[in-house]
Structures are given as C-alpha cells and as structure tokens.
PDBQT receptor file of N, H, CA, C and O in Angstrom, charges set to zero:
ATOM      1  N   MET A   1     106.322  88.486  57.550  1.00  0.00    +0.000 N 
ATOM      2  CA  MET A   1     107.071  87.367  58.075  1.00  0.00    +0.000 C 
ATOM      3  C   MET A   1     108.158  86.985  57.069  1.00  0.00    +0.000 C 
ATOM      4  O   MET A   1     107.908  86.934  55.865  1.00  0.00    +0.000 OA
ATOM      5  N   LYS A   2     109.340  86.723  57.562  1.00  0.00    +0.000 N 
ATOM      6  H   LYS A   2     109.543  86.764  58.540  1.00  0.00    +0.000 HD
ATOM      7  CA  LYS A   2     110.448  86.297  56.711  1.00  0.00    +0.000 C 
ATOM      8  C   LYS A   2     110.471  84.773  56.627  1.00  0.00    +0.000 C 
ATOM      9  O   LYS A   2     110.239  84.076  57.614  1.00  0.00    +0.000 OA
ATOM     10  N   GLU A   3     110.752  84.281  55.439  1.00  0.00    +0.000 N 
ATOM     11  H   GLU A   3     110.940  84.848  54.636  1.00  0.00    +0.000 HD
ATOM     12  CA  GLU A   3     110.788  82.840  55.189  1.00  0.00    +0.000 C 
ATOM     13  C   GLU A   3     112.239  82.389  55.063  1.00  0.00    +0.000 C 
ATOM     14  O   GLU A   3     113.029  83.028  54.368  1.00  0.00    +0.000 OA
ATOM     15  N   VAL A   4     112.594  81.290  55.734  1.00  0.00    +0.000 N 
ATOM     16  H   VAL A   4     111.952  80.771  56.299  1.00  0.00    +0.000 HD
ATOM     17  CA  VAL A   4     113.942  80.716  55.679  1.00  0.00    +0.000 C 
ATOM     18  C   VAL A   4     113.820  79.251  55.282  1.00  0.00    +0.000 C 
ATOM     19  O   VAL A   4     112.999  78.515  55.829  1.00  0.00    +0.000 OA
ATOM     20  N   LEU A   5     114.641  78.841  54.332  1.00  0.00    +0.000 N 
ATOM     21  H   LEU A   5     115.308  79.439  53.889  1.00  0.00    +0.000 HD
ATOM     22  CA  LEU A   5     114.658  77.439  53.893  1.00  0.00    +0.000 C 
ATOM     23  C   LEU A   5     115.921  76.775  54.415  1.00  0.00    +0.000 C 
ATOM     24  O   LEU A   5     117.029  77.255  54.175  1.00  0.00    +0.000 OA
ATOM     25  N   LEU A   6     115.751  75.673  55.130  1.00  0.00    +0.000 N 
ATOM     26  H   LEU A   6     114.851  75.283  55.325  1.00  0.00    +0.000 HD
ATOM     27  CA  LEU A   6     116.860  74.872  55.630  1.00  0.00    +0.000 C 
ATOM     28  C   LEU A   6     116.916  73.583  54.824  1.00  0.00    +0.000 C 
ATOM     29  O   LEU A   6     115.922  72.864  54.723  1.00  0.00    +0.000 OA
ATOM     30  N   VAL A   7     118.084  73.292  54.248  1.00  0.00    +0.000 N 
ATOM     31  H   VAL A   7     118.891  73.876  54.331  1.00  0.00    +0.000 HD
ATOM     32  CA  VAL A   7     118.290  72.047  53.503  1.00  0.00    +0.000 C 
ATOM     33  C   VAL A   7     119.148  71.156  54.402  1.00  0.00    +0.000 C 
ATOM     34  O   VAL A   7     120.353  71.366  54.542  1.00  0.00    +0.000 OA
ATOM     35  N   GLU A   8     118.505  70.167  55.003  1.00  0.00    +0.000 N 
ATOM     36  H   GLU A   8     117.526  69.997  54.889  1.00  0.00    +0.000 HD
ATOM     37  CA  GLU A   8     119.193  69.333  55.997  1.00  0.00    +0.000 C 
ATOM     38  C   GLU A   8     118.519  67.972  56.081  1.00  0.00    +0.000 C 
ATOM     39  O   GLU A   8     117.294  67.885  56.167  1.00  0.00    +0.000 OA
ATOM     40  N   ASP A   9     119.323  66.901  56.057  1.00  0.00    +0.000 N 
ATOM     41  H   ASP A   9     120.318  66.972  55.988  1.00  0.00    +0.000 HD
ATOM     42  CA  ASP A   9     118.755  65.556  56.106  1.00  0.00    +0.000 C 
ATOM     43  C   ASP A   9     118.791  64.919  57.491  1.00  0.00    +0.000 C 
ATOM     44  O   ASP A   9     118.269  63.819  57.673  1.00  0.00    +0.000 OA
ATOM     45  N   ASN A  10     119.388  65.579  58.455  1.00  0.00    +0.000 N 
ATOM     46  H   ASN A  10     119.812  66.472  58.307  1.00  0.00    +0.000 HD
ATOM     47  CA  ASN A  10     119.489  65.034  59.798  1.00  0.00    +0.000 C 
ATOM     48  C   ASN A  10     118.366  65.633  60.661  1.00  0.00    +0.000 C 
ATOM     49  O   ASN A  10     118.378  66.832  60.940  1.00  0.00    +0.000 OA
ATOM     50  N   PRO A  11     117.401  64.807  61.085  1.00  0.00    +0.000 N 
ATOM     51  CA  PRO A  11     116.274  65.330  61.879  1.00  0.00    +0.000 C 
ATOM     52  C   PRO A  11     116.706  66.022  63.170  1.00  0.00    +0.000 C 
ATOM     53  O   PRO A  11     116.051  66.969  63.606  1.00  0.00    +0.000 OA
ATOM     54  N   ALA A  12     117.788  65.569  63.782  1.00  0.00    +0.000 N 
ATOM     55  H   ALA A  12     118.319  64.800  63.428  1.00  0.00    +0.000 HD
ATOM     56  CA  ALA A  12     118.269  66.206  65.014  1.00  0.00    +0.000 C 
ATOM     57  C   ALA A  12     118.748  67.629  64.734  1.00  0.00    +0.000 C 
ATOM     58  O   ALA A  12     118.503  68.534  65.533  1.00  0.00    +0.000 OA
ATOM     59  N   ASP A  13     119.426  67.829  63.608  1.00  0.00    +0.000 N 
ATOM     60  H   ASP A  13     119.624  67.094  62.960  1.00  0.00    +0.000 HD
ATOM     61  CA  ASP A  13     119.884  69.171  63.243  1.00  0.00    +0.000 C 
ATOM     62  C   ASP A  13     118.705  70.074  62.879  1.00  0.00    +0.000 C 
ATOM     63  O   ASP A  13     118.713  71.263  63.198  1.00  0.00    +0.000 OA
ATOM     64  N   VAL A  14     117.702  69.519  62.218  1.00  0.00    +0.000 N 
ATOM     65  H   VAL A  14     117.696  68.553  61.959  1.00  0.00    +0.000 HD
ATOM     66  CA  VAL A  14     116.493  70.298  61.905  1.00  0.00    +0.000 C 
ATOM     67  C   VAL A  14     115.836  70.752  63.203  1.00  0.00    +0.000 C 
ATOM     68  O   VAL A  14     115.434  71.909  63.330  1.00  0.00    +0.000 OA
ATOM     69  N   TYR A  15     115.728  69.850  64.156  1.00  0.00    +0.000 N 
ATOM     70  H   TYR A  15     116.055  68.910  64.053  1.00  0.00    +0.000 HD
ATOM     71  CA  TYR A  15     115.117  70.177  65.444  1.00  0.00    +0.000 C 
ATOM     72  C   TYR A  15     115.883  71.303  66.144  1.00  0.00    +0.000 C 
ATOM     73  O   TYR A  15     115.276  72.238  66.666  1.00  0.00    +0.000 OA
ATOM     74  N   LEU A  16     117.219  71.210  66.154  1.00  0.00    +0.000 N 
ATOM     75  H   LEU A  16     117.712  70.450  65.730  1.00  0.00    +0.000 HD
ATOM     76  CA  LEU A  16     118.026  72.251  66.799  1.00  0.00    +0.000 C 
ATOM     77  C   LEU A  16     117.810  73.613  66.143  1.00  0.00    +0.000 C 
ATOM     78  O   LEU A  16     117.719  74.632  66.828  1.00  0.00    +0.000 OA
ATOM     79  N   MET A  17     117.730  73.623  64.817  1.00  0.00    +0.000 N 
ATOM     80  H   MET A  17     117.804  72.796  64.261  1.00  0.00    +0.000 HD
ATOM     81  CA  MET A  17     117.503  74.883  64.111  1.00  0.00    +0.000 C 
ATOM     82  C   MET A  17     116.111  75.428  64.419  1.00  0.00    +0.000 C 
ATOM     83  O   MET A  17     115.944  76.635  64.593  1.00  0.00    +0.000 OA
ATOM     84  N   GLN A  18     115.114  74.551  64.488  1.00  0.00    +0.000 N 
ATOM     85  H   GLN A  18     115.249  73.571  64.346  1.00  0.00    +0.000 HD
ATOM     86  CA  GLN A  18     113.760  74.993  64.829  1.00  0.00    +0.000 C 
ATOM     87  C   GLN A  18     113.745  75.643  66.211  1.00  0.00    +0.000 C 
ATOM     88  O   GLN A  18     113.137  76.697  66.399  1.00  0.00    +0.000 OA
ATOM     89  N   LYS A  19     114.405  75.021  67.164  1.00  0.00    +0.000 N 
ATOM     90  H   LYS A  19     114.899  74.165  67.011  1.00  0.00    +0.000 HD
ATOM     91  CA  LYS A  19     114.470  75.554  68.532  1.00  0.00    +0.000 C 
ATOM     92  C   LYS A  19     115.189  76.897  68.552  1.00  0.00    +0.000 C 
ATOM     93  O   LYS A  19     114.732  77.839  69.200  1.00  0.00    +0.000 OA
ATOM     94  N   ALA A  20     116.310  76.989  67.844  1.00  0.00    +0.000 N 
ATOM     95  H   ALA A  20     116.681  76.225  67.317  1.00  0.00    +0.000 HD
ATOM     96  CA  ALA A  20     117.086  78.226  67.824  1.00  0.00    +0.000 C 
ATOM     97  C   ALA A  20     116.293  79.375  67.214  1.00  0.00    +0.000 C 
ATOM     98  O   ALA A  20     116.283  80.480  67.757  1.00  0.00    +0.000 OA
ATOM     99  N   PHE A  21     115.630  79.121  66.089  1.00  0.00    +0.000 N 
ATOM    100  H   PHE A  21     115.639  78.224  65.648  1.00  0.00    +0.000 HD
ATOM    101  CA  PHE A  21     114.836  80.168  65.455  1.00  0.00    +0.000 C 
ATOM    102  C   PHE A  21     113.643  80.551  66.314  1.00  0.00    +0.000 C 
ATOM    103  O   PHE A  21     113.274  81.725  66.367  1.00  0.00    +0.000 OA
ATOM    104  N   ALA A  22     113.037  79.588  66.985  1.00  0.00    +0.000 N 
ATOM    105  H   ALA A  22     113.336  78.635  66.942  1.00  0.00    +0.000 HD
ATOM    106  CA  ALA A  22     111.886  79.880  67.849  1.00  0.00    +0.000 C 
ATOM    107  C   ALA A  22     112.293  80.781  69.017  1.00  0.00    +0.000 C 
ATOM    108  O   ALA A  22     111.521  81.641  69.439  1.00  0.00    +0.000 OA
ATOM    109  N   GLU A  23     113.490  80.585  69.530  1.00  0.00    +0.000 N 
ATOM    110  H   GLU A  23     114.118  79.886  69.188  1.00  0.00    +0.000 HD
ATOM    111  CA  GLU A  23     113.967  81.394  70.652  1.00  0.00    +0.000 C 
ATOM    112  C   GLU A  23     114.392  82.790  70.217  1.00  0.00    +0.000 C 
ATOM    113  O   GLU A  23     114.340  83.731  71.009  1.00  0.00    +0.000 OA
ATOM    114  N   CYS A  24     114.810  82.931  68.968  1.00  0.00    +0.000 N 
ATOM    115  H   CYS A  24     114.853  82.167  68.324  1.00  0.00    +0.000 HD
ATOM    116  CA  CYS A  24     115.338  84.217  68.487  1.00  0.00    +0.000 C 
ATOM    117  C   CYS A  24     114.276  85.159  67.959  1.00  0.00    +0.000 C 
ATOM    118  O   CYS A  24     114.365  86.369  68.167  1.00  0.00    +0.000 OA
ATOM    119  N   SER A  25     113.277  84.629  67.284  1.00  0.00    +0.000 N 
ATOM    120  H   SER A  25     113.205  83.646  67.115  1.00  0.00    +0.000 HD
ATOM    121  CA  SER A  25     112.329  85.515  66.626  1.00  0.00    +0.000 C 
ATOM    122  C   SER A  25     111.016  84.802  66.319  1.00  0.00    +0.000 C 
ATOM    123  O   SER A  25     110.991  83.614  66.000  1.00  0.00    +0.000 OA
ATOM    124  N   THR A  26     109.945  85.549  66.423  1.00  0.00    +0.000 N 
ATOM    125  H   THR A  26     109.965  86.514  66.682  1.00  0.00    +0.000 HD
ATOM    126  CA  THR A  26     108.652  85.012  66.004  1.00  0.00    +0.000 C 
ATOM    127  C   THR A  26     108.295  85.512  64.605  1.00  0.00    +0.000 C 
ATOM    128  O   THR A  26     107.252  85.152  64.058  1.00  0.00    +0.000 OA
ATOM    129  N   ASP A  27     109.163  86.343  64.031  1.00  0.00    +0.000 N 
ATOM    130  H   ASP A  27     110.009  86.635  64.475  1.00  0.00    +0.000 HD
ATOM    131  CA  ASP A  27     108.915  86.923  62.718  1.00  0.00    +0.000 C 
ATOM    132  C   ASP A  27     109.569  86.106  61.599  1.00  0.00    +0.000 C 
ATOM    133  O   ASP A  27     109.665  86.569  60.463  1.00  0.00    +0.000 OA
ATOM    134  N   ILE A  28     110.016  84.892  61.925  1.00  0.00    +0.000 N 
ATOM    135  H   ILE A  28     109.938  84.516  62.849  1.00  0.00    +0.000 HD
ATOM    136  CA  ILE A  28     110.689  84.036  60.945  1.00  0.00    +0.000 C 
ATOM    137  C   ILE A  28     109.948  82.710  60.860  1.00  0.00    +0.000 C 
ATOM    138  O   ILE A  28     109.623  82.094  61.876  1.00  0.00    +0.000 OA
ATOM    139  N   ARG A  29     109.690  82.286  59.636  1.00  0.00    +0.000 N 
ATOM    140  H   ARG A  29     109.954  82.786  58.811  1.00  0.00    +0.000 HD
ATOM    141  CA  ARG A  29     109.072  80.977  59.407  1.00  0.00    +0.000 C 
ATOM    142  C   ARG A  29     110.133  80.080  58.775  1.00  0.00    +0.000 C 
ATOM    143  O   ARG A  29     110.660  80.392  57.708  1.00  0.00    +0.000 OA
ATOM    144  N   LEU A  30     110.443  78.970  59.434  1.00  0.00    +0.000 N 
ATOM    145  H   LEU A  30     110.014  78.716  60.301  1.00  0.00    +0.000 HD
ATOM    146  CA  LEU A  30     111.468  78.041  58.970  1.00  0.00    +0.000 C 
ATOM    147  C   LEU A  30     110.829  76.882  58.212  1.00  0.00    +0.000 C 
ATOM    148  O   LEU A  30     109.958  76.181  58.728  1.00  0.00    +0.000 OA
ATOM    149  N   TRP A  31     111.280  76.702  56.984  1.00  0.00    +0.000 N 
ATOM    150  H   TRP A  31     111.987  77.271  56.565  1.00  0.00    +0.000 HD
ATOM    151  CA  TRP A  31     110.878  75.575  56.146  1.00  0.00    +0.000 C 
ATOM    152  C   TRP A  31     112.085  74.672  56.025  1.00  0.00    +0.000 C 
ATOM    153  O   TRP A  31     113.218  75.149  56.080  1.00  0.00    +0.000 OA
ATOM    154  N   PHE A  32     111.866  73.374  55.860  1.00  0.00    +0.000 N 
ATOM    155  H   PHE A  32     110.945  72.987  55.816  1.00  0.00    +0.000 HD
ATOM    156  CA  PHE A  32     113.022  72.517  55.647  1.00  0.00    +0.000 C 
ATOM    157  C   PHE A  32     112.708  71.435  54.631  1.00  0.00    +0.000 C 
ATOM    158  O   PHE A  32     111.581  70.954  54.510  1.00  0.00    +0.000 OA
ATOM    159  N   VAL A  33     113.761  71.073  53.904  1.00  0.00    +0.000 N 
ATOM    160  H   VAL A  33     114.676  71.464  54.002  1.00  0.00    +0.000 HD
ATOM    161  CA  VAL A  33     113.709  69.975  52.938  1.00  0.00    +0.000 C 
ATOM    162  C   VAL A  33     114.943  69.118  53.180  1.00  0.00    +0.000 C 
ATOM    163  O   VAL A  33     115.952  69.623  53.673  1.00  0.00    +0.000 OA
ATOM    164  N   PRO A  34     114.883  67.819  52.839  1.00  0.00    +0.000 N 
ATOM    165  CA  PRO A  34     115.976  66.911  53.201  1.00  0.00    +0.000 C 
ATOM    166  C   PRO A  34     117.141  66.842  52.220  1.00  0.00    +0.000 C 
ATOM    167  O   PRO A  34     118.181  66.271  52.547  1.00  0.00    +0.000 OA
ATOM    168  N   ASN A  35     116.989  67.411  51.021  1.00  0.00    +0.000 N 
ATOM    169  H   ASN A  35     116.144  67.875  50.756  1.00  0.00    +0.000 HD
ATOM    170  CA  ASN A  35     118.083  67.246  50.047  1.00  0.00    +0.000 C 
ATOM    171  C   ASN A  35     118.057  68.347  48.990  1.00  0.00    +0.000 C 
ATOM    172  O   ASN A  35     117.133  69.158  48.926  1.00  0.00    +0.000 OA
ATOM    173  N   GLY A  36     119.097  68.345  48.169  1.00  0.00    +0.000 N 
ATOM    174  H   GLY A  36     119.847  67.686  48.220  1.00  0.00    +0.000 HD
ATOM    175  CA  GLY A  36     119.246  69.367  47.147  1.00  0.00    +0.000 C 
ATOM    176  C   GLY A  36     118.157  69.347  46.095  1.00  0.00    +0.000 C 
ATOM    177  O   GLY A  36     117.708  70.404  45.653  1.00  0.00    +0.000 OA
ATOM    178  N   GLN A  37     117.724  68.162  45.684  1.00  0.00    +0.000 N 
ATOM    179  H   GLN A  37     118.089  67.303  46.043  1.00  0.00    +0.000 HD
ATOM    180  CA  GLN A  37     116.660  68.085  44.676  1.00  0.00    +0.000 C 
ATOM    181  C   GLN A  37     115.362  68.700  45.195  1.00  0.00    +0.000 C 
ATOM    182  O   GLN A  37     114.690  69.437  44.474  1.00  0.00    +0.000 OA
ATOM    183  N   ASP A  38     115.012  68.396  46.444  1.00  0.00    +0.000 N 
ATOM    184  H   ASP A  38     115.558  67.797  47.030  1.00  0.00    +0.000 HD
ATOM    185  CA  ASP A  38     113.818  68.998  47.031  1.00  0.00    +0.000 C 
ATOM    186  C   ASP A  38     113.978  70.505  47.185  1.00  0.00    +0.000 C 
ATOM    187  O   ASP A  38     113.009  71.251  47.040  1.00  0.00    +0.000 OA
ATOM    188  N   ALA A  39     115.193  70.955  47.477  1.00  0.00    +0.000 N 
ATOM    189  H   ALA A  39     115.980  70.350  47.594  1.00  0.00    +0.000 HD
ATOM    190  CA  ALA A  39     115.443  72.392  47.581  1.00  0.00    +0.000 C 
ATOM    191  C   ALA A  39     115.187  73.079  46.236  1.00  0.00    +0.000 C 
ATOM    192  O   ALA A  39     114.568  74.142  46.185  1.00  0.00    +0.000 OA
ATOM    193  N   LEU A  40     115.663  72.469  45.152  1.00  0.00    +0.000 N 
ATOM    194  H   LEU A  40     116.166  71.605  45.194  1.00  0.00    +0.000 HD
ATOM    195  CA  LEU A  40     115.414  73.033  43.824  1.00  0.00    +0.000 C 
ATOM    196  C   LEU A  40     113.923  73.039  43.499  1.00  0.00    +0.000 C 
ATOM    197  O   LEU A  40     113.406  74.017  42.957  1.00  0.00    +0.000 OA
ATOM    198  N   ASP A  41     113.236  71.952  43.828  1.00  0.00    +0.000 N 
ATOM    199  H   ASP A  41     113.656  71.159  44.267  1.00  0.00    +0.000 HD
ATOM    200  CA  ASP A  41     111.790  71.889  43.601  1.00  0.00    +0.000 C 
ATOM    201  C   ASP A  41     111.068  72.975  44.413  1.00  0.00    +0.000 C 
ATOM    202  O   ASP A  41     110.134  73.608  43.921  1.00  0.00    +0.000 OA
ATOM    203  N   PHE A  42     111.506  73.179  45.643  1.00  0.00    +0.000 N 
ATOM    204  H   PHE A  42     112.265  72.665  46.043  1.00  0.00    +0.000 HD
ATOM    205  CA  PHE A  42     110.927  74.207  46.512  1.00  0.00    +0.000 C 
ATOM    206  C   PHE A  42     111.111  75.583  45.881  1.00  0.00    +0.000 C 
ATOM    207  O   PHE A  42     110.165  76.365  45.793  1.00  0.00    +0.000 OA
ATOM    208  N   LEU A  43     112.334  75.872  45.445  1.00  0.00    +0.000 N 
ATOM    209  H   LEU A  43     113.103  75.237  45.517  1.00  0.00    +0.000 HD
ATOM    210  CA  LEU A  43     112.635  77.185  44.866  1.00  0.00    +0.000 C 
ATOM    211  C   LEU A  43     111.936  77.409  43.530  1.00  0.00    +0.000 C 
ATOM    212  O   LEU A  43     111.565  78.534  43.196  1.00  0.00    +0.000 OA
ATOM    213  N   ARG A  44     111.760  76.330  42.769  1.00  0.00    +0.000 N 
ATOM    214  H   ARG A  44     112.062  75.416  43.040  1.00  0.00    +0.000 HD
ATOM    215  CA  ARG A  44     111.076  76.425  41.469  1.00  0.00    +0.000 C 
ATOM    216  C   ARG A  44     109.558  76.291  41.589  1.00  0.00    +0.000 C 
ATOM    217  O   ARG A  44     108.822  76.455  40.616  1.00  0.00    +0.000 OA
ATOM    218  N   LYS A  45     109.103  75.981  42.835  1.00  0.00    +0.000 N 
ATOM    219  H   LYS A  45     109.701  75.848  43.626  1.00  0.00    +0.000 HD
ATOM    220  CA  LYS A  45     107.675  75.790  43.113  1.00  0.00    +0.000 C 
ATOM    221  C   LYS A  45     107.097  74.661  42.255  1.00  0.00    +0.000 C 
ATOM    222  O   LYS A  45     106.072  74.818  41.592  1.00  0.00    +0.000 OA
ATOM    223  N   GLU A  46     107.786  73.526  42.292  1.00  0.00    +0.000 N 
ATOM    224  H   GLU A  46     108.618  73.399  42.831  1.00  0.00    +0.000 HD
ATOM    225  CA  GLU A  46     107.385  72.350  41.516  1.00  0.00    +0.000 C 
ATOM    226  C   GLU A  46     106.955  71.209  42.437  1.00  0.00    +0.000 C 
ATOM    227  O   GLU A  46     107.314  71.170  43.613  1.00  0.00    +0.000 OA
ATOM    228  N   GLY A  47     106.183  70.287  41.877  1.00  0.00    +0.000 N 
ATOM    229  H   GLY A  47     105.891  70.319  40.921  1.00  0.00    +0.000 HD
ATOM    230  CA  GLY A  47     105.756  69.098  42.622  1.00  0.00    +0.000 C 
ATOM    231  C   GLY A  47     104.991  69.473  43.871  1.00  0.00    +0.000 C 
ATOM    232  O   GLY A  47     104.062  70.279  43.813  1.00  0.00    +0.000 OA
ATOM    233  N   PRO A  48     105.371  68.893  45.011  1.00  0.00    +0.000 N 
ATOM    234  CA  PRO A  48     104.631  69.162  46.248  1.00  0.00    +0.000 C 
ATOM    235  C   PRO A  48     104.854  70.574  46.796  1.00  0.00    +0.000 C 
ATOM    236  O   PRO A  48     104.226  70.965  47.780  1.00  0.00    +0.000 OA
ATOM    237  N   TYR A  49     105.742  71.334  46.162  1.00  0.00    +0.000 N 
ATOM    238  H   TYR A  49     106.252  71.017  45.363  1.00  0.00    +0.000 HD
ATOM    239  CA  TYR A  49     106.088  72.673  46.643  1.00  0.00    +0.000 C 
ATOM    240  C   TYR A  49     105.472  73.790  45.786  1.00  0.00    +0.000 C 
ATOM    241  O   TYR A  49     105.992  74.905  45.756  1.00  0.00    +0.000 OA
ATOM    242  N   VAL A  50     104.381  73.493  45.101  1.00  0.00    +0.000 N 
ATOM    243  H   VAL A  50     103.959  72.587  45.125  1.00  0.00    +0.000 HD
ATOM    244  CA  VAL A  50     103.739  74.458  44.210  1.00  0.00    +0.000 C 
ATOM    245  C   VAL A  50     103.413  75.768  44.935  1.00  0.00    +0.000 C 
ATOM    246  O   VAL A  50     103.509  76.844  44.343  1.00  0.00    +0.000 OA
ATOM    247  N   HIS A  51     103.036  75.682  46.189  1.00  0.00    +0.000 N 
ATOM    248  H   HIS A  51     102.958  74.809  46.669  1.00  0.00    +0.000 HD
ATOM    249  CA  HIS A  51     102.637  76.876  46.940  1.00  0.00    +0.000 C 
ATOM    250  C   HIS A  51     103.718  77.335  47.915  1.00  0.00    +0.000 C 
ATOM    251  O   HIS A  51     103.430  78.070  48.860  1.00  0.00    +0.000 OA
ATOM    252  N   ALA A  52     104.949  76.908  47.693  1.00  0.00    +0.000 N 
ATOM    253  H   ALA A  52     105.183  76.311  46.926  1.00  0.00    +0.000 HD
ATOM    254  CA  ALA A  52     106.047  77.287  48.587  1.00  0.00    +0.000 C 
ATOM    255  C   ALA A  52     106.329  78.782  48.479  1.00  0.00    +0.000 C 
ATOM    256  O   ALA A  52     106.186  79.368  47.405  1.00  0.00    +0.000 OA
ATOM    257  N   PRO A  53     106.729  79.397  49.586  1.00  0.00    +0.000 N 
ATOM    258  CA  PRO A  53     107.097  80.810  49.536  1.00  0.00    +0.000 C 
ATOM    259  C   PRO A  53     108.502  80.978  48.942  1.00  0.00    +0.000 C 
ATOM    260  O   PRO A  53     109.234  80.004  48.765  1.00  0.00    +0.000 OA
ATOM    261  N   SER A  54     108.852  82.200  48.646  1.00  0.00    +0.000 N 
ATOM    262  H   SER A  54     108.257  82.991  48.789  1.00  0.00    +0.000 HD
ATOM    263  CA  SER A  54     110.219  82.500  48.200  1.00  0.00    +0.000 C 
ATOM    264  C   SER A  54     111.023  82.879  49.440  1.00  0.00    +0.000 C 
ATOM    265  O   SER A  54     110.753  83.907  50.062  1.00  0.00    +0.000 OA
ATOM    266  N   PRO A  55     112.013  82.052  49.807  1.00  0.00    +0.000 N 
ATOM    267  CA  PRO A  55     112.746  82.330  51.044  1.00  0.00    +0.000 C 
ATOM    268  C   PRO A  55     113.681  83.534  50.922  1.00  0.00    +0.000 C 
ATOM    269  O   PRO A  55     114.251  83.800  49.864  1.00  0.00    +0.000 OA
ATOM    270  N   ALA A  56     113.818  84.241  52.024  1.00  0.00    +0.000 N 
ATOM    271  H   ALA A  56     113.355  84.025  52.884  1.00  0.00    +0.000 HD
ATOM    272  CA  ALA A  56     114.753  85.357  52.101  1.00  0.00    +0.000 C 
ATOM    273  C   ALA A  56     116.168  84.846  52.364  1.00  0.00    +0.000 C 
ATOM    274  O   ALA A  56     117.149  85.530  52.073  1.00  0.00    +0.000 OA
ATOM    275  N   LEU A  57     116.262  83.633  52.918  1.00  0.00    +0.000 N 
ATOM    276  H   LEU A  57     115.465  83.078  53.155  1.00  0.00    +0.000 HD
ATOM    277  CA  LEU A  57     117.551  83.047  53.279  1.00  0.00    +0.000 C 
ATOM    278  C   LEU A  57     117.474  81.534  53.081  1.00  0.00    +0.000 C 
ATOM    279  O   LEU A  57     116.457  80.909  53.383  1.00  0.00    +0.000 OA
ATOM    280  N   ILE A  58     118.561  80.955  52.571  1.00  0.00    +0.000 N 
ATOM    281  H   ILE A  58     119.387  81.463  52.325  1.00  0.00    +0.000 HD
ATOM    282  CA  ILE A  58     118.656  79.503  52.409  1.00  0.00    +0.000 C 
ATOM    283  C   ILE A  58     119.867  79.029  53.194  1.00  0.00    +0.000 C 
ATOM    284  O   ILE A  58     120.977  79.517  52.981  1.00  0.00    +0.000 OA
ATOM    285  N   LEU A  59     119.663  78.084  54.099  1.00  0.00    +0.000 N 
ATOM    286  H   LEU A  59     118.762  77.688  54.272  1.00  0.00    +0.000 HD
ATOM    287  CA  LEU A  59     120.745  77.505  54.899  1.00  0.00    +0.000 C 
ATOM    288  C   LEU A  59     120.983  76.079  54.423  1.00  0.00    +0.000 C 
ATOM    289  O   LEU A  59     120.045  75.292  54.298  1.00  0.00    +0.000 OA
ATOM    290  N   LEU A  60     122.244  75.753  54.160  1.00  0.00    +0.000 N 
ATOM    291  H   LEU A  60     123.006  76.393  54.261  1.00  0.00    +0.000 HD
ATOM    292  CA  LEU A  60     122.597  74.415  53.693  1.00  0.00    +0.000 C 
ATOM    293  C   LEU A  60     123.280  73.645  54.802  1.00  0.00    +0.000 C 
ATOM    294  O   LEU A  60     124.154  74.172  55.491  1.00  0.00    +0.000 OA
ATOM    295  N   GLY A  61     122.877  72.388  54.974  1.00  0.00    +0.000 N 
ATOM    296  H   GLY A  61     122.167  71.960  54.414  1.00  0.00    +0.000 HD
ATOM    297  CA  GLY A  61     123.501  71.521  55.962  1.00  0.00    +0.000 C 
ATOM    298  C   GLY A  61     124.833  71.000  55.455  1.00  0.00    +0.000 C 
ATOM    299  O   GLY A  61     125.283  71.369  54.370  1.00  0.00    +0.000 OA
ATOM    300  N   ASP A  62     125.447  70.161  56.227  1.00  0.00    +0.000 N 
ATOM    301  H   ASP A  62     125.081  69.861  57.109  1.00  0.00    +0.000 HD
ATOM    302  CA  ASP A  62     126.752  69.577  55.898  1.00  0.00    +0.000 C 
ATOM    303  C   ASP A  62     126.544  68.379  54.991  1.00  0.00    +0.000 C 
ATOM    304  O   ASP A  62     125.948  67.383  55.401  1.00  0.00    +0.000 OA
ATOM    305  N   PHE A  63     127.033  68.469  53.759  1.00  0.00    +0.000 N 
ATOM    306  H   PHE A  63     127.518  69.278  53.426  1.00  0.00    +0.000 HD
ATOM    307  CA  PHE A  63     126.839  67.397  52.781  1.00  0.00    +0.000 C 
ATOM    308  C   PHE A  63     128.071  66.529  52.585  1.00  0.00    +0.000 C 
ATOM    309  O   PHE A  63     128.144  65.762  51.625  1.00  0.00    +0.000 OA
ATOM    310  N   ARG A  64     129.033  66.643  53.479  1.00  0.00    +0.000 N 
ATOM    311  H   ARG A  64     128.973  67.266  54.259  1.00  0.00    +0.000 HD
ATOM    312  CA  ARG A  64     130.223  65.798  53.353  1.00  0.00    +0.000 C 
ATOM    313  C   ARG A  64     129.885  64.359  53.682  1.00  0.00    +0.000 C 
ATOM    314  O   ARG A  64     129.005  64.090  54.500  1.00  0.00    +0.000 OA
ATOM    315  N   GLU A  65     130.581  63.438  53.045  1.00  0.00    +0.000 N 
ATOM    316  H   GLU A  65     131.296  63.656  52.380  1.00  0.00    +0.000 HD
ATOM    317  CA  GLU A  65     130.387  62.015  53.360  1.00  0.00    +0.000 C 
ATOM    318  C   GLU A  65     130.879  61.755  54.759  1.00  0.00    +0.000 C 
ATOM    319  O   GLU A  65     131.897  62.301  55.185  1.00  0.00    +0.000 OA
ATOM    320  N   LYS A  66     130.148  60.914  55.478  1.00  0.00    +0.000 N 
ATOM    321  H   LYS A  66     129.322  60.471  55.132  1.00  0.00    +0.000 HD
ATOM    322  CA  LYS A  66     130.522  60.622  56.870  1.00  0.00    +0.000 C 
ATOM    323  C   LYS A  66     131.085  59.246  56.994  1.00  0.00    +0.000 C 
ATOM    324  O   LYS A  66     131.454  58.827  58.091  1.00  0.00    +0.000 OA
TER     325      LYS A  66
C-alpha cells in the first residue's frame, strides 16, 4: 500500500481529497495533518506521530493568506 500525506487545514478540502483518492485507488492510504509543524513531526516520527509511515507523496494545501 502506498502512503500519501496531505497537509491541509480546511476540512472541506481534506474531505474532497479523501473522496477523490477513494474513487481512484484502493492501494493508497491518505494521511492528513493540518499544518506545517505537524507535517514535520509526522515526517520525523515525533510526538503523536511516532508510528507514522513514510509517505511516498506529500501534497501541500494552499497556504496563502485569505
């Protein structure tokens, strides 16, 4: 199974990505974190992410000020 990390703080965008990945493939597991600090913790396997997998792909959300 391939692991994908999504860094996104908008729950609606997370939901859309979950739906899209579910429709495209069952061989992909989507993980998500809400911000850059959590993404670093996930990748470093720190804090609550001690048992996190190493993702094959990292997707970043839109971080521009709105």
